[in-house]
DSSP file (Angstrom, degrees, kcal/mol; ACC not computed):
  #  RESIDUE AA STRUCTURE BP1 BP2  ACC     N-H-->O    O-->H-N    N-H-->O    O-->H-N    TCO  KAPPA ALPHA  PHI   PSI    X-CA   Y-CA   Z-CA
    1    1 A M              0   0    0      0, 0.0    13,-2.4     0, 0.0     2,-0.4   0.000 360.0 360.0 360.0 133.2  143.1   74.5   86.7
    2    2 A I  E     -A   13   0A   0     11,-0.2    11,-0.3     1,-0.2     3,-0.1  -0.676 360.0-176.6 -80.7 127.6  143.7   70.9   87.7
    3    3 A L  E     -     0   0A   0      9,-3.8     2,-0.3    -2,-0.4    10,-0.2   0.751  56.5 -63.6 -93.8 -29.2  143.6   70.5   91.5
    4    4 A G  E     -A   12   0A   0      8,-1.3     8,-2.9     0, 0.0     2,-0.3  -0.979  54.3 -76.1 170.1-166.5  144.5   66.8   91.6
    5    5 A L  E     -A   11   0A   0     -2,-0.3     6,-0.2     6,-0.2     2,-0.1  -0.921  31.1-126.7-124.7 149.3  143.5   63.3   90.6
    6    6 A T    >   -     0   0    0      4,-2.8     3,-1.9    -2,-0.3     6,-0.0  -0.372  41.0 -96.6 -81.9 172.1  140.9   60.9   92.0
    7    7 A A  T 3  S+     0   0    0      1,-0.3    -1,-0.1     2,-0.1    -2,-0.0   0.797 126.7  51.7 -61.4 -28.5  141.8   57.3   93.0
    8    8 A D  T 3  S-     0   0    0      2,-0.1    -1,-0.3     1,-0.0     0, 0.0   0.257 124.7-100.7 -95.3  13.9  140.7   56.1   89.5
    9    9 A G  S <  S+     0   0    0     -3,-1.9     2,-0.1     1,-0.3    -2,-0.1   0.502  73.9 140.3  88.2   5.0  142.8   58.6   87.7
   10   10 A K        -     0   0    0      1,-0.1    -4,-2.8    88,-0.0     2,-0.3  -0.487  53.3-111.1 -77.9 154.9  140.2   61.2   86.8
   11   11 A K  E     -AB   5  99A   0     88,-2.9    88,-2.2    -6,-0.2     2,-0.6  -0.636  15.8-148.8 -88.4 142.0  141.1   64.9   87.0
   12   12 A I  E     +AB   4  98A   0     -8,-2.9    -9,-3.8    -2,-0.3    -8,-1.3  -0.960  30.6 176.2-105.5 120.9  139.6   67.2   89.6
   13   13 A A  E     -AB   2  97A   0     84,-2.6    84,-2.8    -2,-0.6     2,-0.4  -0.894  22.5-153.6-130.2 155.1  139.5   70.7   88.1
   14   14 A V  E     + B   0  96A   0    -13,-2.4     2,-0.3    -2,-0.3    82,-0.2  -0.974  12.9 179.5-126.1 143.1  138.2   74.2   89.0
   15   15 A A  E     - B   0  95A   0     80,-2.3    80,-2.7    -2,-0.4     2,-0.3  -0.997   4.6-169.9-141.8 141.2  137.1   76.9   86.7
   16   16 A S  E     + B   0  94A   0     -2,-0.3    78,-0.2    78,-0.2    15,-0.1  -0.955   8.5 171.2-128.8 149.7  135.8   80.4   87.4
   17   17 A A  E     - B   0  93A   0     76,-2.2    76,-3.0    -2,-0.3     2,-0.1  -0.990  35.3-105.3-152.9 149.6  134.2   83.0   85.1
   18   18 A P  E     - B   0  92A   0      0, 0.0    74,-0.2     0, 0.0    71,-0.2  -0.453  45.3-105.1 -70.1 151.8  132.4   86.3   85.5
   19   19 A G        -     0   0    0     72,-2.3     2,-0.1    69,-0.9    68,-0.0  -0.259  45.5 -88.0 -68.2 166.0  128.7   86.3   85.0
   20   20 A P        -     0   0    0      0, 0.0    68,-2.8     0, 0.0     3,-0.3  -0.381  21.7-130.5 -75.3 154.9  127.2   87.6   81.8
   21   21 A S  S    S+     0   0    0      1,-0.3     2,-0.3    66,-0.2    68,-0.1   0.684 106.7  30.0 -76.9 -17.5  126.3   91.3   81.4
   22   22 A S  S    S-     0   0    0     65,-0.1    -1,-0.3    66,-0.1    65,-0.2  -0.775  89.0-144.7-142.7  95.2  122.9   90.2   80.1
   23   23 A Y        -     0   0    0     63,-2.6    62,-3.6    -3,-0.3     2,-0.4  -0.296  10.3-144.7 -62.0 137.9  121.8   86.9   81.6
   24   24 A A    >   -     0   0    0     60,-0.2     3,-1.9     3,-0.2    58,-0.1  -0.886  27.9-101.1-104.6 136.6  119.8   84.6   79.2
   25   25 A T  T 3  S+     0   0    0     -2,-0.4    40,-0.0     1,-0.3    -1,-0.0  -0.284 110.1  37.9 -53.0 134.2  116.9   82.5   80.6
   26   26 A G  T 3  S-     0   0    0     40,-0.1    -1,-0.3     2,-0.0     2,-0.1   0.313 117.8 -91.4 100.9  -7.3  118.1   78.9   81.0
   27   27 A G    <   -     0   0    0     -3,-1.9     2,-0.3    39,-0.1    38,-0.2  -0.375  38.3 -87.8 104.6-178.8  121.6   79.8   82.2
   28   28 A F  E     -D   64   0B   0     36,-1.8    36,-3.0    -2,-0.1     2,-0.4  -0.924  36.2-109.9-136.3 162.1  125.1   80.5   80.8
   29   29 A T  E     -D   63   0B   0     -2,-0.3     2,-0.5    34,-0.2    34,-0.2  -0.746  18.4-168.4-105.9 137.1  128.0   78.2   80.1
   30   30 A I  E     -D   62   0B   0     32,-2.8    32,-2.8    -2,-0.4     2,-0.3  -0.988  16.9-147.9-116.7 125.7  131.4   77.9   81.7
   31   31 A R  E     -D   61   0B   0     -2,-0.5    30,-0.2    30,-0.2     3,-0.1  -0.705   5.4-149.9 -92.0 145.5  134.0   75.8   79.9
   32   32 A V    >   -     0   0    0     28,-3.1     3,-2.0    -2,-0.3   -17,-0.1  -0.858  13.8-171.7-112.4  92.0  136.6   73.8   81.8
   33   33 A P  T 3  S+     0   0    0      0, 0.0    -1,-0.1     0, 0.0    28,-0.0   0.677  77.1  65.7 -65.4 -18.1  139.5   74.0   79.3
   34   34 A D  T 3  S+     0   0    0    -20,-0.1     2,-0.3    26,-0.1   -23,-0.0   0.564 101.0  58.6 -79.3  -6.7  141.7   71.5   81.2
   35   35 A L    <   -     0   0    0     -3,-2.0    -3,-0.1    25,-0.2     3,-0.1  -0.887  57.1-161.0-123.0 152.8  139.1   68.7   80.5
   36   36 A N  S    S+     0   0    0     -2,-0.3     2,-0.3     1,-0.3    -1,-0.1   0.681  88.2  20.2 -93.6 -27.0  137.7   67.1   77.4
   37   37 A R        -     0   0    0     23,-0.1    63,-1.7    -5,-0.0     2,-0.5  -0.995  66.5-145.6-147.4 134.4  134.7   65.6   79.3
   38   38 A I  E     +C   99   0A   0     21,-2.5    61,-0.3    -2,-0.3    21,-0.1  -0.895  16.4 175.8-100.5 126.4  133.0   66.4   82.7
   39   39 A D  E     +     0   0A   0     59,-2.9     2,-0.3    -2,-0.5    60,-0.2   0.732  67.6   8.7 -97.2 -29.5  131.7   63.4   84.5
   40   40 A Q  E     -C   98   0A   0     58,-1.9    58,-2.6     0, 0.0     2,-0.6  -0.986  57.2-138.7-155.7 138.7  130.5   65.1   87.7
   41   41 A V  E     +C   97   0A   0     -2,-0.3    56,-0.3    56,-0.2     3,-0.1  -0.909  21.7 179.3 -96.4 119.7  130.0   68.6   89.1
   42   42 A V  E     +     0   0A   0     54,-2.7     2,-0.3    -2,-0.6    55,-0.2   0.823  65.4   2.6 -88.4 -35.7  131.2   68.5   92.7
   43   43 A F  E     -C   96   0A   0     53,-1.7    53,-2.7     2,-0.0     2,-0.3  -0.993  56.0-178.0-155.6 141.5  130.6   72.1   93.7
   44   44 A A  E     +C   95   0A   0     -2,-0.3     2,-0.3    51,-0.2     8,-0.3  -0.985  10.7 177.1-145.4 137.8  129.2   75.2   92.1
   45   45 A F  E     -C   94   0A   0     49,-2.3    49,-2.5    -2,-0.3     2,-0.4  -0.998  15.7-161.2-145.4 141.5  128.9   78.7   93.6
   46   46 A V  E     -C   93   0A   0      4,-0.4     3,-0.3    -2,-0.3    47,-0.2  -0.987  20.9-137.1-121.7 133.9  127.8   82.2   92.6
   47   47 A T  S >  S+     0   0    0     45,-1.9     3,-0.8    -2,-0.4    44,-0.1  -0.211  74.4  53.5 -77.4 174.2  128.9   85.3   94.5
   48   48 A G  T 3  S-     0   0    0      1,-0.2    -1,-0.2    42,-0.1     3,-0.1   0.664 125.8 -62.2  80.0  19.5  126.7   88.3   95.4
   49   49 A G  T 3  S+     0   0    0     -3,-0.3    20,-0.3     1,-0.3    -1,-0.2   0.504 103.5 123.8  84.3   2.2  123.9   86.5   97.2
   50   50 A Y    <   -     0   0    0     -3,-0.8    -4,-0.4    18,-0.1     2,-0.3  -0.456  46.3-150.1 -86.0 167.4  122.8   84.5   94.2
   51   51 A K  E     -E   67   0B   0     16,-2.3    16,-3.3    -2,-0.1     2,-0.6  -0.956  23.5-101.9-137.2 159.2  122.6   80.7   94.1
   52   52 A V  E     -E   66   0B   0     -2,-0.3    14,-0.2    -8,-0.3     3,-0.1  -0.701  34.4-179.5 -78.6 121.4  123.0   78.0   91.6
   53   53 A G  E     -     0   0B   0     12,-3.5     2,-0.3    -2,-0.6    13,-0.2   0.563  63.0  -9.8-100.1 -11.5  119.5   76.9   90.7
   54   54 A G  E     -E   65   0B   0     11,-1.0    11,-2.8     2,-0.0    -1,-0.3  -0.917  56.3-153.5-179.8 155.0  120.4   74.2   88.2
   55   55 A L  E     -E   64   0B   0     -2,-0.3     2,-0.3     9,-0.2     9,-0.2  -0.984   8.0-179.6-138.2 146.4  123.3   72.6   86.3
   56   56 A S  E     -E   63   0B   0      7,-1.5     7,-3.0    -2,-0.3     2,-0.4  -0.983  15.1-147.3-142.2 153.0  123.7   70.7   83.1
   57   57 A V  E     +E   62   0B   0     -2,-0.3     2,-0.3     5,-0.2     5,-0.2  -0.943  18.5 170.1-124.5 139.2  126.9   69.3   81.5
   58   58 A S  E >   -E   61   0B   0      3,-2.3     3,-1.8    -2,-0.4     2,-0.3  -0.895  66.9 -47.5-146.5 116.6  127.9   68.8   77.9
   59   59 A G  T 3  S-     0   0    0     -2,-0.3   -21,-2.5     1,-0.3   -23,-0.1  -0.437 123.8 -19.1  61.5-121.3  131.4   67.8   77.0
   60   60 A N  T 3  S+     0   0    0     -2,-0.3   -28,-3.1   -23,-0.2     2,-0.4   0.031 119.9  94.1-106.0  26.3  133.8   70.2   78.9
   61   61 A A  E <   -DE  31  58B   0     -3,-1.8    -3,-2.3   -30,-0.2     2,-0.5  -0.933  54.6-158.4-123.9 143.6  131.1   72.8   79.6
   62   62 A V  E     -DE  30  57B   0    -32,-2.8   -32,-2.8    -2,-0.4     2,-0.6  -0.980  10.7-149.8-117.0 126.1  128.7   73.4   82.6
   63   63 A T  E     -DE  29  56B   0     -7,-3.0    -7,-1.5    -2,-0.5     2,-0.5  -0.871  16.6-158.6 -95.2 125.2  125.6   75.4   82.1
   64   64 A V  E     -DE  28  55B   0    -36,-3.0   -36,-1.8    -2,-0.6     2,-0.6  -0.910   8.6-154.4-111.3 124.1  124.7   77.2   85.3
   65   65 A V  E     - E   0  54B   0    -11,-2.8   -12,-3.5    -2,-0.5   -11,-1.0  -0.871  19.3-146.1 -94.4 125.2  121.2   78.5   86.0
   66   66 A V  E     - E   0  52B   0     -2,-0.6    16,-2.3   -14,-0.2     2,-0.3  -0.795  16.6-171.2-100.3 131.9  121.3   81.4   88.5
   67   67 A H  E     -FE  81  51B   0    -16,-3.3   -16,-2.3    -2,-0.4     2,-0.3  -0.802   9.2-166.2-115.7 158.1  118.6   82.0   91.1
   68   68 A Q  E     -F   80   0B   0     12,-2.9    12,-3.2    -2,-0.3     2,-0.4  -0.927  33.3-100.5-132.7 161.5  117.8   84.7   93.5
   69   69 A Y  E     -F   79   0B   0    -20,-0.3     2,-0.9    -2,-0.3    10,-0.2  -0.675  22.5-146.6 -87.7 138.9  115.4   84.6   96.4
   70   70 A N        -     0   0    0      8,-2.4    -1,-0.0    -2,-0.4     9,-0.0  -0.841  22.1-177.2-104.9  94.3  112.0   86.2   96.0
   71   71 A Y        -     0   0    0     -2,-0.9     5,-0.2     5,-0.1    -2,-0.0  -0.821  11.3-155.9-100.1 105.0  111.2   87.6   99.4
   72   72 A P        -     0   0    0      0, 0.0     3,-0.5     0, 0.0     5,-0.1  -0.320  35.0-103.6 -66.9 163.8  107.8   89.2   99.7
   73   73 A A  S    S+     0   0    0      1,-0.2     3,-0.1     3,-0.0    -2,-0.0   0.750 116.6  41.9 -62.1 -24.6  107.4   91.8  102.5
   74   74 A T  S    S+     0   0    0      1,-0.2     2,-0.3     2,-0.0    -1,-0.2   0.646 121.0   3.5-103.7 -15.6  105.5   89.4  104.8
   75   75 A S  S    S-     0   0    0     -3,-0.5    -1,-0.2     0, 0.0     2,-0.1  -0.982  80.7 -78.8-160.7 167.7  107.3   86.0  104.5
   76   76 A A        -     0   0    0     -2,-0.3    -5,-0.1    -5,-0.2    -3,-0.0  -0.471  47.4-159.6 -71.4 145.2  110.2   84.1  103.0
   77   77 A G        -     0   0    0     -2,-0.1    -6,-0.1     1,-0.1     3,-0.1  -0.683  20.6 -88.8-120.0 175.6  109.8   83.1   99.4
   78   78 A P        -     0   0    0      0, 0.0    -8,-2.4     0, 0.0     2,-0.3  -0.282  44.5 -98.7 -77.7 166.5  111.3   80.6   97.0
   79   79 A S  E     -F   69   0B   0    -10,-0.2     2,-0.3   -12,-0.1   -10,-0.3  -0.685  43.8-171.1 -82.3 144.4  114.3   81.1   94.9
   80   80 A V  E     -F   68   0B   0    -12,-3.2   -12,-2.9    -2,-0.3     2,-0.0  -0.947  31.9 -90.5-133.9 153.3  113.6   81.9   91.3
   81   81 A E  E     -F   67   0B   0     -2,-0.3   -14,-0.3   -14,-0.3     3,-0.1  -0.373  51.7-104.7 -61.8 139.1  115.7   82.2   88.2
   82   82 A V        -     0   0    0    -16,-2.3   -16,-0.1     1,-0.1    -1,-0.1  -0.324  46.9 -93.8 -62.1 149.6  117.0   85.7   87.7
   83   83 A P    >   -     0   0    0      0, 0.0     3,-1.9     0, 0.0   -60,-0.2  -0.304  45.4 -93.1 -65.9 148.4  115.2   87.6   85.0
   84   84 A A  T 3  S+     0   0    0      1,-0.2   -60,-0.2    -3,-0.1     3,-0.1  -0.338 113.7  32.6 -55.7 139.5  116.6   87.6   81.4
   85   85 A G  T 3  S+     0   0    0    -62,-3.6    -1,-0.2     1,-0.3   -61,-0.1   0.305  80.3 147.9  92.8  -8.5  118.8   90.6   80.9
   86   86 A T    <   -     0   0    0     -3,-1.9   -63,-2.6   -63,-0.3     2,-0.8  -0.381  50.8-124.8 -61.3 134.0  120.0   90.8   84.5
   87   87 A N        +     0   0    0    -65,-0.2   -66,-0.2     1,-0.1     3,-0.2  -0.740  41.7 161.0 -84.2 109.7  123.6   92.1   84.6
   88   88 A L    >   +     0   0    0    -68,-2.8     3,-2.3    -2,-0.8   -69,-0.9   0.158  37.7 114.2-110.0  14.9  125.7   89.5   86.5
   89   89 A S  T 3  S+     0   0    0    -69,-0.3   -68,-0.1     1,-0.3    -1,-0.1   0.721  73.4  57.5 -64.0 -20.4  129.1   90.8   85.2
   90   90 A G  T 3  S+     0   0    0     -3,-0.2    -1,-0.3   -70,-0.2     2,-0.3   0.448  97.9  79.7 -86.1  -0.3  130.1   91.8   88.7
   91   91 A Q    <   -     0   0    0     -3,-2.3   -72,-2.3   -71,-0.1     2,-0.4  -0.704  69.5-141.5-106.0 158.0  129.6   88.3   90.0
   92   92 A T  E     -B   18   0A   0     -2,-0.3   -45,-1.9   -74,-0.2     2,-0.5  -0.969   6.0-157.5-120.8 135.4  131.8   85.2   89.8
   93   93 A V  E     -BC  17  46A   0    -76,-3.0   -76,-2.2    -2,-0.4     2,-0.4  -0.945  12.5-171.7-110.8 131.2  130.7   81.7   89.2
   94   94 A T  E     -BC  16  45A   0    -49,-2.5   -49,-2.3    -2,-0.5     2,-0.4  -0.975   3.2-174.0-125.3 135.0  133.0   78.9   90.2
   95   95 A V  E     -BC  15  44A   0    -80,-2.7   -80,-2.3    -2,-0.4     2,-0.5  -0.981  12.5-158.6-127.5 142.7  132.7   75.2   89.5
   96   96 A V  E     +BC  14  43A   0    -53,-2.7   -54,-2.7    -2,-0.4   -53,-1.7  -0.990  27.9 173.4-116.2 126.6  134.7   72.2   90.7
   97   97 A V  E     -BC  13  41A   0    -84,-2.8   -84,-2.6    -2,-0.5     2,-0.4  -0.844  28.8-139.2-133.6 163.7  134.3   69.2   88.5
   98   98 A I  E     +BC  12  40A   0    -58,-2.6   -59,-2.9    -2,-0.3   -58,-1.9  -0.987  47.6 104.4-123.2 136.3  135.7   65.7   87.9
   99   99 A G  E      BC  11  38A   0    -88,-2.2   -88,-2.9    -2,-0.4   -61,-0.2  -0.956 360.0 360.0-178.3-162.8  136.4   64.3   84.4
  100  100 A L              0   0    0    -63,-1.7   -62,-0.2    -2,-0.3   -88,-0.1   0.328 360.0 360.0-123.6 360.0  138.9   63.4   81.8
């Protein structure tokens, strides 16, 4: 969905998608059908206590790497990519992008 235009005429768009039922290492792809090309990801969010651990863009698609926090019993730990095969179908990933 197009949200508006930037001062230089690029489109600001938002796209949401459910997570995959079996996550693949390296992330999964969300297409932004209102654009032919994404120039910048402004915002990306995953529901359910997960976080975006990385992004890459190709054409009108954003690949989102999903992380979770690894908390040992005694201290806070780093975020790590969710294991391959994790069911994220109950989560929603949303991206806001700028492009043409």
